[in-house]
C-alpha positions in Angstrom: -4.4 10.7 3.9 -0.9 8.9 3.5 0.0 7.1 0.4 2.1 4.2 -0.8 4.0 4.9 -3.9 2.5 3.2 -6.8 5.7 3.1 -8.9 6.8 0.0 -7.1 6.6 -3.8 -7.9 3.7 -5.7 -6.2 5.9 -7.2 -3.6 7.6 -3.8 -2.8 3.9 -2.6 -2.3 3.1 -5.6 -0.2 5.9 -5.1 2.2 4.9 -1.4 2.6 1.7 -2.4 3.1 2.7 -5.0 5.9 4.9 -2.5 7.5 2.0 -0.2 7.8 -0.1 -2.8 9.3 2.4 -3.7 11.7 3.2 0.0 12.7 -0.6 0.4 13.6 -0.4 -3.0 15.8 -2.9 -4.7 13.9 -2.9 -8.4 13.1 -3.9 -9.7 9.6 -7.0 -10.9 11.1 -7.9 -7.5 12.8 -7.3 -5.6 9.7 -9.0 -8.1 7.5 -12.3 -7.7 10.0 -12.0 -4.0 9.8 -11.7 -3.8 6.0 -14.4 -6.5 5.4 -12.2 -9.0 3.6 -10.6 -12.2 4.6 -7.2 -12.8 6.4 -6.3 -14.7 2.9 -6.6 -11.6 1.3 -4.5 -9.4 3.6 -1.9 -12.1 3.3 -2.0 -12.0 -0.3 -1.7 -8.4 -0.4 1.3 -8.4 1.8 3.0 -11.2 -0.6 2.4 -9.0 -3.4 0.1 -11.6 -5.1 -2.7 -10.6 -7.7 -5.5 -9.3 -5.5 -8.5 -7.5 -7.0 -8.2 -3.5 -6.8 -11.4 -3.5 -4.6 -10.1 -5.5 -2.1 -6.7 -3.4 -2.0 -8.9 -0.1 -1.6 -10.8 -1.7 1.3 -7.6 -2.8 2.9 -6.1 0.8 2.6 -9.4 2.6 3.5 -9.1 0.4 6.8 -5.5 1.6 7.3 -6.8 5.3 6.6 -4.6 5.1 3.6 -5.3 5.2 0.0 -3.6 5.1 -3.4 -2.7 7.9 -5.9 -2.2 7.9 -9.6 0.7 9.6 -10.9 2.8 10.0 -13.9 5.7 7.8 -14.7 7.6 10.6 -16.6 10.4 12.1 -14.9 9.7 15.0 -12.9 12.6 17.4 -13.7 11.7 19.6 -10.6 12.4 16.6 -8.5 15.3 15.3 -10.2 17.1 18.9 -9.7 16.6 18.7 -6.1 17.7 15.1 -5.3 21.4 16.3 -4.5 19.7 18.9 -1.9 18.6 16.4 0.6 
């Protein structure tokens, strides 16, 4: 299962979500039907607007994606490998 990082602002989350939908060649209406939400809800998610977590989870599940809760603390192992890429 793929994840969109949760340490982003809502507009960035919405843009990532929109790219995933478009990558899968789904319209907002098609995804809404598959997720059991309205097209307006999909539009709100993509705009980074305030949408209930249940609607977001349903929309992500329809894309075979999910959310992950992660620590906001610095992971020093990751920091040490930044220059390695």
